[in-house]
C-alpha positions as CSV (number, residue, x, y, z in Angstrom):
1,M,66.8,-84.6,-164.6
2,N,66.6,-82.3,-161.6
3,T,67.0,-84.4,-158.4
4,K,66.2,-81.3,-156.2
5,L,62.8,-80.9,-157.8
6,R,62.2,-84.7,-157.6
7,N,63.0,-84.7,-153.9
8,T,60.7,-81.7,-153.3
9,G,58.0,-83.8,-154.9
10,F,58.7,-86.6,-152.5
11,V,58.8,-84.4,-149.4
12,T,55.7,-82.3,-150.2
13,F,53.7,-85.4,-151.1
14,F,54.6,-86.9,-147.7
15,L,53.2,-83.8,-146.0
16,S,50.2,-83.8,-148.3
17,G,49.5,-87.4,-147.3
18,I,49.2,-86.2,-143.7
19,C,46.9,-83.3,-144.6
20,A,44.7,-85.1,-147.1
21,I,44.1,-88.4,-145.3
22,S,43.5,-86.5,-142.1
23,S,40.2,-85.4,-143.6
24,G,38.6,-88.8,-143.0
25,V,39.5,-88.7,-139.3
26,I,38.7,-85.0,-138.9
27,V,35.3,-85.3,-140.5
28,S,34.5,-88.1,-138.0
29,I,35.6,-85.8,-135.1
30,L,33.4,-83.0,-136.5
31,R,30.4,-85.3,-136.9
32,D,30.6,-86.3,-133.2
33,R,31.3,-82.7,-132.1
34,Y,28.7,-80.9,-134.2
35,G,26.1,-83.7,-134.6
36,L,26.3,-83.9,-138.4
37,L,24.0,-86.3,-140.4
38,F,25.5,-89.1,-142.5
39,S,24.4,-87.1,-145.6
40,E,26.1,-84.0,-144.4
41,T,29.3,-85.9,-143.6
42,G,29.2,-87.5,-147.1
43,T,28.6,-84.1,-148.7
44,L,31.6,-82.6,-146.9
45,L,33.8,-85.4,-148.3
46,S,32.3,-84.9,-151.8
47,I,33.0,-81.1,-151.5
48,L,36.6,-81.9,-150.6
49,S,36.8,-84.0,-153.8
50,I,35.2,-81.2,-155.8
51,G,38.0,-78.9,-154.6
52,N,40.4,-81.6,-155.6
53,I,39.1,-81.8,-159.1
54,L,38.9,-78.1,-159.5
55,A,42.4,-77.6,-158.3
56,S,43.7,-80.3,-160.6
57,F,42.2,-78.5,-163.6
58,L,43.5,-75.1,-162.4
59,A,47.0,-76.5,-161.7
60,G,47.1,-77.8,-165.3
61,F,46.1,-74.5,-167.0
62,L,46.3,-71.6,-164.6
63,P,50.1,-71.6,-164.7
64,L,49.9,-70.5,-168.3
65,R,48.4,-67.2,-167.1
66,I,50.0,-66.5,-163.7
67,G,52.9,-69.0,-163.6
68,T,53.3,-72.3,-161.8
69,K,54.7,-70.9,-158.5
70,K,51.9,-68.4,-157.9
71,T,49.3,-71.0,-158.8
72,V,50.8,-73.6,-156.4
73,L,51.1,-71.1,-153.5
74,L,47.6,-69.8,-154.0
75,L,45.9,-73.2,-154.0
76,C,48.1,-75.0,-151.5
77,A,47.3,-72.4,-148.9
78,G,44.0,-74.2,-148.5
79,Y,45.5,-76.8,-146.2
80,A,46.5,-74.2,-143.6
81,I,43.4,-72.0,-143.9
82,G,40.9,-74.9,-144.2
83,Y,42.0,-77.0,-141.3
84,G,42.9,-73.9,-139.2
85,C,39.3,-72.5,-139.3
86,M,37.4,-75.7,-138.7
87,N,37.1,-75.0,-134.9
88,I,35.3,-71.7,-135.5
89,S,31.8,-73.1,-136.0
90,G,29.8,-76.2,-136.8
91,A,27.7,-74.2,-139.4
92,F,27.5,-76.5,-142.5
93,P,28.1,-73.7,-145.1
94,L,31.3,-72.7,-143.3
95,L,32.5,-76.3,-143.1
96,A,31.6,-76.8,-146.7
97,L,33.8,-73.8,-147.7
98,L,36.7,-75.1,-145.5
99,F,36.6,-78.6,-147.0
100,L,36.6,-77.0,-150.5
101,L,39.8,-75.2,-149.6
102,V,41.4,-78.4,-148.3
103,G,40.3,-80.1,-151.5
104,L,41.9,-77.3,-153.6
105,A,45.2,-77.9,-151.7
106,K,45.0,-81.6,-152.1
107,G,44.5,-81.5,-155.9
108,C,47.2,-78.9,-156.4
109,A,49.7,-80.9,-154.4
110,L,48.9,-84.1,-156.3
111,N,49.3,-82.4,-159.7
112,T,52.4,-80.5,-158.8
113,C,54.2,-83.6,-157.2
114,T,53.2,-85.8,-160.1
115,V,54.8,-83.4,-162.6
116,L,57.9,-82.8,-160.3
117,V,58.6,-86.5,-160.0
118,G,57.3,-87.7,-163.4
119,Q,59.6,-85.2,-165.3
120,N,62.7,-85.6,-163.0
121,A,62.8,-89.3,-162.1
122,E,65.3,-91.5,-163.9
123,N,62.8,-94.4,-163.8
124,R,59.3,-92.9,-164.0
125,S,57.5,-96.1,-162.8
126,R,59.8,-96.4,-159.8
127,G,59.7,-92.7,-159.1
128,M,55.9,-92.7,-159.1
129,S,55.8,-95.6,-156.7
130,V,58.3,-93.9,-154.3
131,M,56.3,-90.7,-154.5
132,H,53.1,-92.5,-153.5
133,A,55.0,-94.4,-150.8
134,C,55.9,-91.0,-149.4
135,Y,52.2,-90.1,-149.5
136,A,51.4,-93.4,-147.7
137,A,54.0,-92.7,-145.0
138,G,52.3,-89.3,-144.3
139,A,48.9,-91.0,-144.2
140,L,50.3,-93.6,-141.9
141,L,51.4,-90.9,-139.4
142,C,48.3,-88.7,-139.5
143,P,46.1,-90.8,-137.1
144,I,48.9,-91.0,-134.6
145,L,49.4,-87.2,-134.7
146,I,45.6,-86.6,-134.5
147,S,45.1,-89.1,-131.6
148,A,48.0,-87.4,-129.6
149,L,46.5,-84.0,-130.1
150,L,43.0,-85.2,-129.4
151,R,44.1,-86.3,-125.9
152,V,45.0,-82.6,-125.2
153,S,41.9,-80.9,-126.7
154,P,39.2,-81.7,-129.3
155,S,40.2,-78.6,-131.2
156,L,43.9,-79.3,-131.5
157,P,43.9,-82.0,-134.3
158,A,42.6,-79.6,-137.0
159,F,45.1,-77.0,-135.8
160,G,48.0,-79.4,-135.9
161,I,47.2,-80.5,-139.4
162,A,46.9,-76.8,-140.4
163,I,50.5,-76.3,-139.2
164,T,51.6,-79.3,-141.4
165,G,49.9,-77.6,-144.3
166,A,51.7,-74.4,-143.6
167,V,55.1,-76.2,-143.7
168,L,54.2,-77.7,-147.1
169,W,53.4,-74.2,-148.3
170,M,56.7,-72.8,-147.0
171,I,58.6,-75.5,-148.9
172,Y,56.9,-74.6,-152.2
173,L,57.6,-70.9,-151.4
174,C,61.4,-71.7,-151.2
175,T,61.4,-73.9,-154.4
176,D,62.0,-72.7,-158.0
177,L,58.7,-74.0,-159.3
178,N,58.7,-71.7,-162.3
179,V,61.2,-74.1,-164.0
180,L,58.1,-76.1,-164.8
181,D,56.8,-73.2,-167.0
182,R,59.6,-74.1,-169.4
183,P,58.5,-76.8,-171.8
184,A,60.3,-80.1,-171.4
185,S,60.7,-80.3,-175.2
186,A,62.3,-76.9,-175.4
187,N,65.5,-78.4,-176.9
188,A,63.6,-80.3,-179.6
189,S,65.0,-80.4,-183.1
190,S,64.4,-77.4,-185.3
191,E,63.4,-79.8,-188.0
192,A,59.9,-80.0,-186.5
193,S,57.1,-78.6,-188.7
194,S,56.5,-75.4,-186.7
195,P,56.5,-74.2,-183.1
196,S,52.7,-74.0,-182.9
197,A,52.2,-77.5,-184.5
198,Q,55.0,-78.9,-182.3
199,K,53.2,-77.5,-179.2
200,Q,49.9,-78.9,-180.3
201,E,51.5,-82.3,-181.0
202,G,53.4,-82.4,-177.7
203,T,50.7,-81.0,-175.4
204,Y,47.4,-82.3,-176.7
205,A,48.1,-85.6,-178.6
206,F,47.1,-87.6,-175.5
207,L,43.4,-86.6,-176.1
208,H,43.3,-88.9,-179.1
209,S,44.7,-91.9,-177.2
210,T,42.3,-94.7,-176.3
211,T,44.9,-95.9,-173.7
212,F,44.8,-92.5,-172.0
213,W,41.0,-92.6,-171.6
214,I,40.9,-96.2,-170.4
215,L,43.6,-95.3,-167.8
216,T,41.6,-92.2,-166.8
217,A,38.5,-94.4,-166.2
218,L,40.7,-96.8,-164.2
219,V,42.0,-94.0,-162.0
220,F,38.3,-92.8,-161.7
221,C,37.4,-96.1,-160.2
222,Q,40.4,-96.2,-157.9
223,N,39.7,-92.7,-156.7
224,A,36.0,-93.6,-156.0
225,A,36.9,-96.8,-154.1
226,E,39.8,-95.4,-152.1
227,Q,38.2,-92.1,-151.2
228,S,35.1,-93.9,-150.0
229,V,37.2,-96.1,-147.7
230,N,39.4,-93.2,-146.6
231,G,36.5,-90.9,-145.8
232,W,34.0,-93.4,-144.4
233,L,35.9,-96.2,-142.7
234,V,36.5,-94.5,-139.3
235,T,32.8,-93.6,-139.1
236,Y,31.8,-97.0,-140.4
237,F,33.9,-98.9,-137.8
238,K,32.5,-96.7,-135.0
239,D,28.9,-97.1,-136.3
240,Q,29.1,-100.9,-136.5
241,N,30.9,-101.1,-133.1
242,I,33.8,-102.9,-134.7
243,L,36.3,-100.4,-133.2
244,S,35.3,-97.5,-130.9
245,G,36.7,-94.2,-129.6
246,T,40.2,-93.1,-130.7
247,L,41.0,-96.7,-131.5
248,A,38.9,-96.4,-134.7
249,N,41.1,-93.6,-135.9
250,Y,44.0,-96.1,-136.2
251,T,42.1,-97.9,-139.1
252,I,43.8,-95.3,-141.3
253,T,47.2,-96.4,-139.9
254,I,46.4,-100.0,-140.8
255,M,45.3,-99.1,-144.3
256,W,48.2,-96.8,-145.0
257,G,50.8,-99.1,-143.3
258,A,49.8,-101.8,-145.8
259,T,49.9,-99.2,-148.6
260,L,53.4,-98.1,-147.7
261,I,54.7,-101.6,-147.6
262,A,53.1,-102.6,-150.9
263,R,54.4,-99.5,-152.7
264,L,57.9,-100.0,-151.5
265,L,57.8,-103.6,-152.6
266,I,56.5,-102.6,-156.0
267,A,59.2,-99.9,-156.3
268,F,62.2,-101.9,-155.2
269,V,61.5,-105.7,-154.9
270,L,58.7,-107.0,-157.0
271,P,59.6,-107.3,-160.7
272,I,56.5,-106.0,-162.5
273,K,56.9,-107.1,-166.2
274,N,53.4,-106.3,-167.3
275,I,51.7,-103.6,-165.4
276,Y,48.2,-104.4,-166.8
277,K,48.5,-108.1,-165.7
278,A,49.5,-106.9,-162.3
279,L,46.7,-104.4,-162.2
280,S,44.2,-107.1,-163.1
281,I,45.4,-109.3,-160.3
282,M,45.2,-106.3,-157.9
283,G,41.6,-105.5,-159.1
284,V,40.1,-108.9,-158.5
285,S,42.0,-109.2,-155.2
286,L,40.8,-105.9,-153.7
287,T,37.2,-106.5,-154.9
288,V,37.1,-109.9,-153.0
289,L,38.8,-108.4,-149.9
290,Y,36.5,-105.4,-149.7
291,F,33.4,-107.7,-149.9
292,A,34.9,-109.8,-147.1
293,M,35.7,-106.7,-145.0
294,I,32.2,-105.3,-145.0
295,Q,30.8,-108.7,-143.9
296,L,33.1,-108.9,-140.8
297,T,31.9,-107.6,-137.4
298,T,34.9,-108.3,-135.1
299,P,38.0,-106.1,-134.8
300,V,40.8,-108.5,-135.7
301,P,39.4,-110.2,-138.9
302,A,38.1,-106.8,-140.1
303,S,41.5,-105.2,-139.6
304,I,43.2,-108.0,-141.4
305,A,40.8,-107.7,-144.3
306,L,41.4,-104.0,-144.4
307,F,45.2,-104.5,-144.4
308,L,45.0,-106.9,-147.3
309,F,42.5,-104.7,-149.2
310,A,44.9,-101.7,-148.9
311,F,47.8,-103.8,-149.9
312,A,46.0,-104.9,-153.1
313,M,44.9,-101.3,-153.8
314,A,48.3,-99.7,-153.2
315,G,49.8,-100.0,-156.6
316,V,46.8,-99.1,-158.7
317,N,47.2,-95.4,-158.9
318,P,50.9,-95.1,-159.5
319,M,51.0,-97.9,-162.0
320,A,48.0,-96.7,-163.9
321,I,49.5,-93.2,-164.1
322,S,52.9,-94.5,-165.1
323,G,51.0,-96.3,-168.0
324,V,50.5,-92.8,-169.5
325,G,54.2,-93.0,-170.4
326,K,55.6,-90.2,-172.6
327,Q,52.2,-88.4,-172.6
328,L,52.6,-87.5,-168.9
329,S,52.7,-83.7,-168.6
330,A,51.0,-80.9,-166.7
331,A,48.4,-80.7,-169.5
332,S,47.6,-84.5,-169.5
333,M,47.5,-84.6,-165.7
334,G,45.3,-81.5,-165.9
335,I,42.7,-83.7,-167.7
336,L,43.3,-87.2,-166.2
337,L,43.3,-86.1,-162.5
338,P,40.2,-83.9,-162.6
339,V,38.2,-86.4,-164.6
340,A,39.3,-89.3,-162.4
341,A,38.6,-87.3,-159.3
342,I,34.9,-87.2,-160.2
343,G,34.8,-90.7,-158.8
344,A,36.0,-89.4,-155.5
345,I,33.2,-86.8,-155.6
346,L,30.4,-89.2,-156.4
347,M,30.9,-92.3,-154.2
348,P,31.3,-90.7,-150.7
349,G,28.2,-88.6,-151.3
350,I,26.2,-91.5,-152.6
351,I,27.2,-93.6,-149.6
352,G,26.2,-90.8,-147.3
353,F,22.7,-90.4,-148.7
354,A,22.2,-94.1,-149.0
355,A,23.2,-94.5,-145.3
356,D,20.5,-92.1,-144.2
357,S,18.0,-93.9,-146.4
358,V,18.9,-97.5,-145.5
359,S,21.9,-98.2,-143.3
360,L,25.6,-97.4,-143.4
361,Q,26.6,-101.0,-143.8
362,S,24.3,-101.4,-146.9
363,A,25.6,-98.1,-148.3
364,M,29.2,-99.2,-148.0
365,A,28.4,-102.2,-150.2
366,L,27.9,-99.8,-153.1
367,N,31.7,-99.3,-153.1
368,L,32.0,-102.7,-154.7
369,V,31.1,-101.2,-158.1
370,P,34.3,-99.1,-158.5
371,C,36.3,-102.0,-157.0
372,A,35.1,-104.3,-159.7
373,G,35.6,-101.5,-162.3
374,I,39.4,-101.5,-161.5
375,F,39.6,-105.2,-162.4
376,V,37.5,-104.9,-165.6
377,L,39.4,-101.9,-167.0
378,S,42.8,-103.4,-166.1
379,F,41.9,-106.6,-167.8
380,V,40.8,-104.7,-170.9
381,M,44.2,-103.0,-171.1
382,Y,45.9,-106.3,-170.5
383,R,44.1,-107.9,-173.5
384,R,44.7,-104.8,-175.7
385,T,48.5,-104.8,-175.0
386,K,48.8,-108.6,-175.2
């Protein structure tokens, strides 16, 4: 266990939380500034998720060709470059390219931090919960940072997030990431059948696991539901006049404040004996709470419903990924994270196009589908393990 690499995963995931979750606030600022349509806004969020899925795939397999460190530095530069250039123009093709770069950085940071912490934490489940708590802490701070910069100039928020992305890149530059190129099972017994067979068994056995694919589908639903809320909630609250102006930006603070509290409780206080029973309870809770949230039209009840929804959602991703168990590796994450990220691509775009056709409130109701999917898949796993 390398505590330095584990702590690097914690710190960089905190910074990635600031950069990644800022996209939901920044896209709302860009929509107001450049007069983007709902469909264009949703497409930008989907393009960000396309970058996320592409980066997760590349981060799983590109290191085999150029090494882990070069891969991470190449892809994670997208935070600084993407946000840094968003003030150049409101031309949609340019914004699409920049959101793609941000997505590449987000996906690479997620994959890298998952492996850093997953392979170097004494308790994998607790380590993953702490890592995601760090992400939540960064997400909690991003609206405060953006609102402070917005008071100075409309162009400063994107620039400030770009600087944060540059700091994340510098930390990776100073870290020996190439240690991840060495197989974790390098000291395995020489009694194994053969090096090539051992590599095949250790690296690709997860592809034959039903549990792995059910968990992948579960994270798919979680990504779809969470990214839709992260990307659309600020715009939704403004559009419905639930919260207005910069105050709407703080809905992200409410959401990630609840997420941070829940993840810390899961990591250090709550005794989770059966993760699938816990996930089933979370699934039904967040579905009911999301339905309640989109029915409310006044600030305080809507904010309370959002807080409780985020609290129920908080443990889904880290607990589902920890369920992968011994099969957790760069290769397995290179499959699970990209496939699951398709949910984050589809739902924001679907909501955007539905909003232009019907209304944003009706479109947001579509997000109930992945919310319910979290419960169904968790319950299936609970029954299988029981």
